[in-house]
N, C-alpha and C positions, 0 to 999 in steps of 0.2 A: 171125716177130718174133724179134728178137735177145734173148738172155738178158742180164740185167743182170750186169755184171762185179763189182760190189761192193754190199754192203748199204747201204740208205738209211735215214736216221733223220729223224724229224720234228724240226724246230727252230724256234725263235723268233728266230734270229739276224738282225740287221739289217746293212746295209752299203751299198755303192754300186757302181754299174756305170758304166764309161766306155767309150765306143765309140772306134774308130779316128779318127773325125771330131771327137773331143773333147767330145761330148755326155756329160754325167754327171748321174746322178740317184740318189736313195736307193732301196734295194730291201729287201724282206722275203724272206728265204730260207725257203721252205716245207719243203724237205727237202734233205738233204745226204748225200753219200757221198764216199769218197776220190777218186772219179773225176768228180764233177760235182755239180750242184745244180739245183733247180727254183725259179723265181721267177715272180711275176706281172708282166706287162708290159702294163697297160691302155692305155698310150700307143702301143703297137706300134712302139717305137723300136728293137727288136732284130730284125734281119733274119736269117732262116735262113742259116746258113753264115758269118755275120759273126764277127769276132774281137773280143773285149772284154777289159777288165781288171776283175776283180771283187775288191772288198774285202769280207771277211766277218768281222764282229765284230773289227775292227781287225787282221785278219791279211791279208796279201797285199801287193801285188796278185797275184792268181792269173790267169794268162792262160787264156782259155777260148774255145771256139767254140760258137755257138748251134747246137745239134744238132737241136732239134725245137721246134715251136710247135703248140699246140692251143688255139685261141681266145686268151685273155689269158695263158695259161700258157706258159712257155718253159723248156726244158731246156738246160742248158749243160754241156759236157764240158770238164773241165780238161785243158790240154795236158800238164801234169805232175801226177800224182796228189798229193793232200794228204799230207804226212808222216803216218805212222800215229799218232804221239802227238798231233799237232795235231788230227787228225780226232777222236780219242778225247776230247780236251778240249772241242772244239766240240760234239760230240754230247752231252756232259753239261752243256752250257751254262756251262762255266768259261771265260768270255770272256777275262779278264785273263791267266790261265794259258796259254790258247791263243796269245794275242798274244806273250807272253814266250817260249814254246816256238818259235813261228814265227821270231821274231827270232833266237833262239839257234841254231836249226837252219840258218837262212840264213847266219849268220856262220861256220859250219863247213863250208859247201859248198866243194868244190875249185874253185880259180880257175886260169885259164891264166896270167894276169899282172895286175898292178896298174898302171894308167896314171895 
């Protein structure tokens, strides 16, 4: 079994998940790390290996891959880890501050060009 790359925290964050086919629904994030999250998927709409866009407490979208499924539980791995400060704010349930930090951090990312 592979060792976990980052610490997970329990959370009550809500959000949404959107598949490449455009299906979107609300989710409850059970636990979160900088590298991924776990959600319940009782509809079994998330297929192993599929890529999705995840919104967590108004941050995102975060691109993720469905890494594992165990019954109704699904683990998603973010393609790009959450920024440290955004993760810290989400883990302490400071939703508005996390959203503001995510938006601020996104606006300072380097760009190749503006079209």
